N, C-alpha and C positions, 0 to 999 in steps of 0.2 A: 491427148496426148498419145504418142506413138511407142511402141515398146523398145523399139531401138533407142529413141530420145532419153530413156531413163536408165540404159546400160542394164536391164534387170538381168539377174541370174539366179535361177531356182536351183533348188537340190532336191534330189530324190530322196536322200537318207537325212535323217534327224542329226542333228550335230550332236558331237560325243560330249559337248559341255552343256547341254540342254538342260536348263535347271526345272523348267516347268513344260507343258505341252503349248502354252501360247507362245514362247519365248522360241521352240522349236519350230513352230509354224512361221513365225516371224523371219526366221532365219531361211528357213528353206522356200519361201515365198519371195526372197529377195529384198524385204523391207529392213533387215539387220543384217550386219556382218556376224560373224561368230564372236568377235569382240566386242559386240552388243552396241555397235556405231551404226548408226542409221545410213542407210545406201541412198541413192538419188531417189528412188521409190519412196522409200522411207521418210525423207525431207518432204517430198510432195504430200505424204499423208499427215506428216507433222503439221505442215503449213495449213493444209485443209482444216485440222482441229483447230488452229488457231484462228481461221476465219470464222468458225462454228463458235469459238467463244466469244469474238467480238459480237456475234447475233445473239446469244443466248445468257453468255456470262453466269448469274446466279442458277439458272435452270440447265445449264450444259449438260450436268450427268443424268438427270432425268430424262433430258433429250435423246441422250445415247442410251437410254436404259442401263445404265451400270448400277450392281447392287454396292452401295458404299455406306461407310462408317463416317458420321461428320459431329464435330462440334461448333463451337463459336469461330474457331479460326483454321481449322483444317478439315480436309476431306481425305480419308482413306479406301483403298481398296485392299479386302484380305487376300492374301496370295501366300502360299507357304514358304516361298522363296524370299519372302520382303523383310528388307533391313530394319524396318520400325517395329518395335513393339508396341500394342496399343490395347490397353484396358477398356472392356466393352460390357457392359451391363445388359444382357437378352431383355431383360422385363421391362426397364424405361429407357435403354438406348444411349444412356450416358458412355461417352467416349472421350479417353484422353490418352495421349502418349504414357506409356508406363512410368516413365521417369518424373512427370508432372502430374499424373492422377490423384486425386484425393480419394479418401476411402472413410469409410464408419469407424472411427476411433472409439476404443473403449478405456476409459479412465479405472484406475485402480480404485478398491473400496477406499473412501477417505478416511484418514487417521489424526489422532492429536499430535502436534507438532512435538517431537522429542529433541531434548539438548545435543548439541553437535557432540561428537565423540571420536577423538583422534585414535587411530588404531594402527598397529603394526601389521602389515600385510607384504611380507618379503616374496620377490619373483612374483607378484601379481600385478603384471604390467597388461594384461588382457582381461576384458569382461568375463570371459571365462575362467579364466584362473581366479580372479577374484570372487566372482559367485561361488565357486567351488570351495574356497578356502573358508568362505564366512559362512556358507550354507546358507546362502540367501537365492531367490529366484533372480534371473537376470533383469526382469521387468522392475527390481528394486534397486537397480544400479542407475548411475547417470553415466552415458559415455561422452567422453570431451573428442573434439574434433577440432585441430588447429590449423589455419590458413592466412594467407596474406594477400589482400585485395589488389589488383595489379592497377587500378587505376591511381592510387594514392599511399600505395605500401601498408595501408593499414591493417595491423593485426587482428584478425576475426576469429573468435572463440566461439565455437558450436557446441551446444548442448543437446543430445536426444536420449530419449529412454534406452536402457541396455541392452533390451530385448529388439530393438528396432535397427535399420540402415538407414542414413542419412541420404537423401536424395542429393547429387550435386546438381543437378539442374535445378530444383527449387530452390538451392542455395544461390545460385547464379543470378535466377530470376530476381532474386531480394536483393541482394548485395551488389552484383557484377561479377566479373571475370575474377576468379580468384587461383592460387596455385598453393599447394602444400607448404606450410611454413617451415623454415629452416630450423635446426638445432638452437642456432645463435638466436635466431628470431624468438622460438619458444623461451630460451633460457631468460633472455632480456624481458620478456612479458611477464616473469615471476614465476611461469608454471614449471613444471617439470614433467617431459615425456614419460608416457605411461600411467601417471599419477597426478594428472591435471585435472584442475577444476576451476570454475570461474569464481569460486570465494576467495575474497581477498585481492583480486587482480584490479588494476587502473589501468586507464586509456587504451582501452581496448575496446572492440566492438563485439559485444556479447550477444549472440542471437540463440533463443531458444526454440525447441519444438513446442507446438501449443499444448501437448499433453504433460509438458514439465511443472507448469504451474498448477496443475490437477494432481500433482503425485507428490505425496509427502514422504520425508525419512528414508530418502535416497542416498545410497552410497556413492561418494565421488570422490575423487584424488584430493589430497591434502597440498597438493603442490609442493611435496618433499619425497624423493626416492624412497619408496619402502612404505609409506603411509599412506593411509585412507582416511577419510572422515565419514562416520554413520550419521545418518538423520540428518541430511541436507534438505534445506528447504527453500524453495524458490520464494524472492521478496524477502523474506526474513534474513537470508544469509547472501543473497546477491540478487541484481535486478539485470534486465537485458533492455537493450535499445529496441530490438525487433522480436517479437514472439508471432510464430506463424507456424502453419503447416511444413515441415521439413522433413518428413521420412518418407522412405520408398515403399510403394505400395505391391503387394504381391498377390498374383491369382488366389480366388477364394476368400480374399478380403470382401467385406460388405459394400456394396454401392452407398454412396453418402447422401443419395436422394430417396432409395428405396431399401435399402438392405440388403437386397439379394445379392448373393456371391458374384465376384467377378469372373470373368475368364479374360484370358491374354491371347490376340491375335497377332500373327505375323502379317504385317500389310506393307504396302508401298503407299508413298504421300501422291495425290492427284492435284491437291490446290492448298495454297497457304493465303490468308488473310492477315495482314498489318492494318494497325491503325495509328495514323498520325493526329497530329492537330490541324494539318490543312485537308486530309482526305483518307479514305479507305484504299488500299492497294491490294488487288488479289493478283496471285501469281498461280497460272496453271503451269504443271510440269508435263509437257505433252508428250514425252517419250515413256513417262509410266502410263500415261493416259492410253496410249497405243498397246501398251504392253496390257493393261486391263482389259483393253476390248479384244484382243487376241484370246486371253484366257476366257472371256465370256462368250464370245462368238467363234467357236471351231467345231469341227467334225472330224471323221476321220481321215477325212481327204485334204483337209486345209481350213483356211478362214471362211467363215460365214458370216461376213460384215454386212450389216443393214444399212440401209439407204442413207440414215443419219449420219454414220460414221465412216461409210466407205469413201475414199478419195474419187473412185470414179463409179457411175451408176450403171455402166455398162462394159462389159468385155465382149469386145468385136474381134472376130478373128474369121479369117478365111482359108478354105481347105483347097490346094494347087489343083485345078481341074486340068483335063486333057483336051477337051474340046473349045472351054469357054476360059475369058480370062476373070477368073473369080478374086484377084487382088483389085483389079481395077474397079470392079463392083463395089468391093468393101470399102474402096477408097472414096468411090461416090458417096455410099452410105454413111461413112465416117464424116464426111464434110458436112452432109444433109444433118446428121443428128447434133454434131457441134454448133451448127447455124440455129439450132432449135433450142440451143441451151441445155442439151444434155452431155454431162461429162462423159468422155469415153477414154478407155484403154483400148488401143488398136495395136494386136499382135500380128503385124505385118511381116512375120518371118516365114518365109518357105520351109516350113516344119512339117513334119507328119502330124496327122490329126491328134492322133493319141497323145502326142508329145502337149500339143496345147491344150487340150481337155484336161490333161493334169494340171498344167500350168494355171489355168483358170481357175479350177478349184482351190490351187494352192494360195492364190492371191484374194480371191474370194469377194469380186463384185458382185452386187445383187443379181445382176441379170449376164447370162452369156447370148450373145446373138453369133452364128455361125452362117458364113455364106459360103455353101457349096454348089458344086455343078449342077447335081442332081435335083435341088430343089432350085435352083434359078431358074433352070429350064422350063419350071413351072410357074416363074415368077414369084416364088417364096424364098424366105431365110426360116432359118431354125431360131426359135428362141427358147430358151432355159432358165428359170428362175434358179439361182444358187441352193435355196432353201427346198427344191422338190427335186424328184427322180426322173419326172418324166418331161418331154419336152413338147412344143408345138411347131406347128407352121404359120407364119404369118406373111402376110403379101406384102412385097418390097414396098408397095406404094403407101401401105398403111402403117408402117412398122413404127413412124413417131407416134402416133395415137395408141397404138398397141403398149410401147413402151409407156407413154405416159400414165396409162391406168394401172400398169404392172407395178410402176415406181410407187405410184401413190398406194 
């Protein structure tokens, strides 16, 4: 491919909206616009990654030597600007999206069940105000959340322990998409906003966190404004259609597998897997993979893409000569390399050598081949690995074999 064919536009300065070094170099090298849209070069690189995925699939990220965090369905790359928060256990490598992660839960000490007691609780329509008014810890209260399922408009009543937050993602995974219940829907169910509990409710879908059956004598709403019930107990006072993990994991919670504390990492998603009755479907997010490569492979001059990831094996350039037609010789070498199955980006511009060297470093092909008048007079070209500072001279007639050895 020739430089002009891809309309490559490099930049000397980092974009002012650069979120990371990798993104900055992708913009400067002409793979992305400042608005994070792939250019022709970027599309070419993404298509190259797509071809690699067809060849390697499950092993793509090890083939690219990218450090990733994985679970059964997703592969993540840690990056400070990432939009996905991932819970990660450094000890056993358990990983999951924050909103779906499990953690090692601790039940309260078991108690004998006490009789229900209705108590006046004026202006106590939050867990905090209720706990303060009654002088009980928040974990001794039951938090009610009410919503309506979109698929059938069924009223859904959720109960979690008062010291915890419900994960909407976990709820949706269990019952489907929901929306907050309206005041009319809450009233119709028999509940009272701010003073609600599942006690006495009928014809509603009750869903409780799996800690609730292990928690005795919780304070919950009396379904009457200004009143609560002390000593509510699951199964005796109400039952649920679904008992499952419903609460949000937090940084520092214990891993469910090994008990070690979690850390939270900002990440981007590189791949997702979905399972159906017919097949397993894997989806790669190639723009994110390109960003991960840029984050992992760069130095202070630009990208340093390895052969496994680079869209081109060779950056070929010529330096305009005074006595010899270096462009014609470079064109001859370009055609020869292409015929040998070596992918080449041919910088065929009549630009100064310094400009081309800078652009070659930015774009990050594994090898640069420079066709200059001085070396050509000796039947040689300059070959330089992107990963090394020094270059060497190679005979024009031996360039294909030299490249083959260096690329491998």
